[in-house]
C-alpha positions as CSV (number, residue, x, y, z in Angstrom):
1,X,0.1,0.1,-0.1
2,X,3.0,2.2,0.6
3,X,4.1,1.6,-2.9
4,X,0.7,2.7,-4.1
5,X,0.7,5.9,-2.3
6,X,4.3,6.7,-3.9
7,X,3.0,5.9,-7.2
8,X,0.0,8.2,-7.1
9,X,1.9,11.0,-5.6
10,X,4.4,10.7,-8.3
11,X,1.7,10.6,-11.1
12,X,0.0,13.7,-9.5
13,X,3.3,15.5,-9.1
14,X,4.0,15.0,-12.7
15,X,0.7,15.9,-14.0
16,X,0.6,19.0,-11.9
17,X,4.2,20.1,-13.1
18,X,3.0,19.8,-16.7
19,X,-0.3,21.5,-16.3
20,X,1.2,24.2,-14.3
21,X,3.5,24.9,-17.2
22,X,0.8,24.7,-19.7
23,X,-1.6,26.9,-17.8
24,X,0.7,29.1,-15.8
25,X,-1.6,32.1,-15.4
26,X,-4.8,30.3,-15.9
27,X,-5.8,29.3,-12.3
28,X,-9.3,28.5,-13.2
29,X,-8.2,25.9,-16.0
30,X,-5.3,24.8,-13.9
31,X,-7.6,24.0,-10.9
32,X,-10.2,22.4,-13.2
33,X,-8.0,20.2,-14.7
34,X,-6.0,19.3,-11.5
35,X,-9.2,18.6,-9.6
36,X,-10.4,16.2,-12.3
37,X,-7.2,14.2,-12.4
38,X,-6.9,13.9,-8.7
39,X,-10.5,12.9,-8.6
40,X,-9.8,10.1,-10.9
41,X,-6.9,8.8,-8.8
42,X,-9.2,9.1,-5.7
43,X,-12.0,7.0,-7.6
44,X,-9.2,4.1,-8.3
45,X,-8.0,4.3,-4.8
46,X,-11.5,3.9,-3.4
47,X,-12.3,0.9,-5.7
48,X,-9.0,-0.8,-4.9
49,X,-9.2,-0.6,-1.0
50,X,-12.8,0.3,0.1
51,X,-14.1,-3.0,-1.6
52,X,-11.2,-5.0,0.1
53,X,-13.1,-6.6,3.3
54,X,-9.7,-8.2,4.4
55,X,-7.9,-5.0,5.1
56,X,-5.7,-5.3,8.2
57,X,-6.2,-2.5,11.0
58,X,-2.8,-0.9,10.0
59,X,-3.8,-1.0,6.3
60,X,-7.0,0.6,6.9
61,X,-5.7,3.3,9.1
62,X,-2.9,3.9,6.4
63,X,-5.5,4.3,3.5
64,X,-7.5,6.8,5.5
65,X,-4.7,8.7,6.9
66,X,-2.3,9.0,4.2
67,X,-4.1,8.3,1.0
68,X,-7.8,9.3,1.0
69,X,-7.3,12.1,3.3
70,X,-4.2,13.5,1.2
71,X,-6.1,13.0,-2.3
72,X,-9.2,15.0,-0.6
73,X,-6.9,17.8,0.6
74,X,-5.3,18.1,-2.9
75,X,-8.5,18.5,-4.3
76,X,-9.9,21.3,-1.9
77,X,-6.3,22.9,-2.2
78,X,-6.8,23.3,-5.7
79,X,-10.4,24.7,-5.2
80,X,-9.1,27.3,-2.7
81,X,-6.6,28.3,-5.0
82,X,-9.0,29.0,-7.8
83,X,-11.2,30.8,-5.1
84,X,-8.4,33.1,-4.1
85,X,-7.0,33.7,-7.4
86,X,-10.4,34.6,-9.0
87,X,-11.1,37.1,-6.4
88,X,-7.8,38.9,-6.7
89,X,-8.1,42.9,-7.2
90,X,-6.5,44.5,-10.4
91,X,-2.9,44.0,-11.2
92,X,-1.4,46.7,-8.8
93,X,1.4,45.1,-6.8
94,X,0.5,47.1,-3.3
95,X,-2.9,45.9,-3.5
96,X,-2.3,42.3,-4.4
97,X,0.2,41.9,-1.7
98,X,-2.2,43.2,0.8
99,X,-4.9,40.8,-0.7
100,X,-2.7,37.8,-0.1
101,X,-1.7,38.8,3.2
102,X,-5.5,39.2,4.2
103,X,-6.1,35.8,2.6
104,X,-3.0,34.5,4.7
105,X,-4.4,35.9,8.2
106,X,-7.7,34.0,7.2
107,X,-6.1,30.7,6.6
108,X,-4.1,31.0,9.8
109,X,-7.3,31.7,11.7
110,X,-9.1,28.9,10.3
111,X,-6.0,26.5,11.3
112,X,-6.1,27.9,14.7
113,X,-9.9,26.9,15.1
114,X,-8.4,23.3,14.4
115,X,-5.2,23.6,16.5
116,X,-5.3,20.1,17.9
117,X,-5.8,18.4,14.3
118,X,-3.3,20.6,12.9
119,X,-0.5,19.8,15.7
120,X,-1.3,16.1,15.1
121,X,-0.9,16.5,11.5
122,X,2.2,18.7,11.6
123,X,4.0,16.6,14.1
124,X,3.0,13.4,11.9
125,X,1.7,11.8,15.4
126,X,0.0,8.3,15.6
127,X,-1.2,7.5,19.0
128,X,-4.6,8.1,18.4
129,X,-4.9,7.0,14.9
130,X,-7.1,3.9,16.0
131,X,-9.7,6.4,17.3
132,X,-9.2,9.0,14.2
133,X,-8.8,6.7,11.1
134,X,-10.6,3.6,11.6
135,X,-14.3,3.1,10.5
136,X,-17.0,2.9,13.2
137,X,-19.8,0.6,13.4
138,X,-22.5,3.4,12.7
139,X,-23.1,6.3,10.4
140,X,-22.8,9.8,11.8
141,X,-24.7,12.8,11.2
142,X,-23.9,16.2,12.5
143,X,-24.1,19.9,11.5
144,X,-21.4,21.3,9.2
145,X,-22.3,25.1,8.7
146,X,-25.8,25.2,7.0
147,X,-25.9,21.7,6.2
148,X,-25.7,18.2,7.7
149,X,-22.8,16.1,7.0
150,X,-23.2,12.5,6.6
151,X,-20.4,10.2,7.5
152,X,-20.7,6.8,5.8
153,X,-19.5,4.3,8.2
154,X,-18.2,2.0,5.1
155,X,-16.3,4.5,3.3
156,X,-14.8,7.3,5.9
157,X,-13.9,7.8,9.4
158,X,-15.0,10.6,12.0
159,X,-12.0,12.7,11.4
160,X,-11.1,12.2,7.7
161,X,-12.6,15.4,6.4
162,X,-11.2,17.3,9.3
163,X,-7.6,16.3,8.4
164,X,-8.2,16.7,4.7
165,X,-9.4,20.2,5.4
166,X,-6.4,20.9,7.7
167,X,-4.0,19.7,5.1
168,X,-5.6,21.7,2.3
169,X,-5.2,24.8,4.4
170,X,-2.0,24.3,5.3
171,X,-0.9,23.9,1.5
172,X,-2.8,26.9,0.8
173,X,-0.8,28.7,3.6
174,X,2.5,27.9,1.8
175,X,1.0,29.0,-1.5
176,X,0.1,32.4,-0.2
177,X,3.5,32.7,1.6
178,X,5.1,32.3,-1.8
179,X,3.1,34.6,-3.5
180,X,3.8,37.4,-0.9
181,X,7.5,36.5,-1.0
182,X,7.5,36.9,-4.7
183,X,6.8,40.8,-4.4
184,X,10.1,41.3,-2.5
185,X,11.8,38.9,-4.7
186,X,11.0,40.6,-7.8
187,X,11.8,44.0,-6.2
188,X,15.2,42.6,-5.2
189,X,16.0,41.1,-8.7
190,X,15.2,44.4,-10.3
191,X,17.4,46.4,-7.8
192,X,20.3,44.1,-8.4
193,X,19.9,43.6,-12.0
194,X,19.7,39.7,-11.4
195,X,19.0,37.4,-14.1
196,X,17.3,33.9,-14.1
197,X,20.0,31.2,-13.2
198,X,20.4,28.8,-16.3
199,X,20.5,25.8,-14.0
200,X,17.1,24.0,-13.5
201,X,16.5,20.6,-11.6
202,X,14.9,18.5,-14.1
203,X,14.4,15.1,-12.4
204,X,11.5,14.5,-10.0
205,X,10.9,16.5,-7.1
206,X,11.0,13.2,-4.9
207,X,14.7,13.0,-5.8
208,X,15.5,16.6,-4.8
209,X,13.6,15.8,-1.4
210,X,15.7,12.6,-1.0
211,X,18.8,14.8,-1.8
212,X,17.9,17.4,0.7
213,X,17.2,14.9,3.7
214,X,20.5,13.3,2.9
215,X,22.5,16.4,3.0
216,X,20.7,17.6,6.4
217,X,21.3,13.9,7.8
218,X,25.0,14.2,7.1
219,X,25.3,17.6,8.5
220,X,26.8,19.3,5.6
221,X,25.4,23.0,6.4
222,X,26.2,25.2,9.1
223,X,28.2,22.5,10.9
224,X,25.3,20.4,11.1
225,X,23.1,23.1,12.6
226,X,20.9,23.9,9.5
227,X,17.5,22.5,10.2
228,X,15.4,20.6,7.4
229,X,13.4,23.7,6.6
230,X,16.1,25.9,6.3
231,X,17.8,23.5,3.6
232,X,14.4,22.8,1.7
233,X,13.6,26.5,1.4
234,X,17.0,27.4,0.2
235,X,16.9,24.8,-2.5
236,X,13.5,25.7,-3.5
237,X,14.7,29.3,-4.0
238,X,17.9,28.1,-5.7
239,X,16.0,25.9,-8.4
240,X,12.7,27.9,-8.3
241,X,10.8,24.7,-7.6
242,X,8.0,24.2,-5.1
243,X,8.4,21.1,-3.1
244,X,5.1,21.1,-1.1
245,X,4.7,19.0,1.7
246,X,8.1,17.3,1.7
247,X,8.0,15.6,5.0
248,X,5.1,13.8,3.5
249,X,7.3,12.8,0.4
250,X,9.7,11.9,2.9
251,X,7.5,9.4,4.5
252,X,6.7,7.9,1.1
253,X,10.7,7.4,0.7
254,X,10.9,5.8,4.1
255,X,8.1,3.3,3.0
256,X,9.9,2.2,-0.2
257,X,10.3,-1.7,-0.2
258,X,13.1,-1.8,-2.6
259,X,16.0,1.0,-2.6
260,X,15.1,3.6,0.0
261,X,18.1,5.7,-1.5
262,X,17.3,5.5,-5.1
263,X,18.7,8.9,-6.2
264,X,21.6,8.6,-4.1
265,X,22.4,5.1,-5.4
266,X,22.2,6.4,-9.0
267,X,24.6,9.3,-8.1
268,X,27.1,6.9,-6.8
269,X,27.0,4.5,-9.7
270,X,27.1,7.5,-12.2
271,X,30.1,9.0,-10.5
272,X,31.9,5.5,-10.1
273,X,31.4,5.2,-13.9
274,X,32.8,8.8,-14.5
275,X,35.8,7.5,-12.4
276,X,36.5,4.6,-14.2
277,X,35.9,6.2,-17.6
278,X,38.7,8.8,-16.9
279,X,41.2,6.7,-14.9
280,X,43.8,7.0,-17.9
281,X,43.3,10.6,-18.5
282,X,45.8,13.1,-17.2
283,X,43.3,15.9,-16.6
284,X,39.5,15.9,-15.9
């Protein structure tokens, strides 16, 4: 099941990258296509797992916590991005920055209302998983704003939609922070007369995240005192790439059944080949 999650995530990342490149400024089209694609992957996951009556308790928890909740969060995230972008004011930088700041404040406010679930999600805790991500023996009906939310005991858990919402708002929070930061970055580049760096990261984001965690584990920055967030943000800025929830991707890397260090193994093999090829050369 871990391989299934990794495969789904890689599929979605590849699709999202291609779609973002094609519809860079058309947020409506980008969101529409992304939601449609993720919905198809969610439907596939539902058919594969929810009809399996022989799921173990751990498999059931993993499915609802890491697969279904995550895919629902991605769908909500793209819907939220679309809503934010369609409501933004005319293209005046000062007003736009204020607009994104206000949107960010609202997102933080919503996350504070779900503080317990947010902390549980961010810390990747598992002590209460039996209560939060296992199905119960009866349907639930409770108020959710102006409507009644029906929790089907066969297809959901009591907190699935709460955690999906928390993850969606966390992704939106990072999106808005990047938008706000881009205003200062553009101004700085204009002042310094900077040009775009010609180097681009052209393999998968999962590979880059594997490299970042390896460098952090080896203590290669600031005498081992730099934390993972600092390193990840630096690489995102250098290569102009968004890594999203890299801690979740690292969880996927840990769950690999074959090589857990695929990129590092490939780098080692490539370097050994280069060394062998140049053994008889005077200068390299």
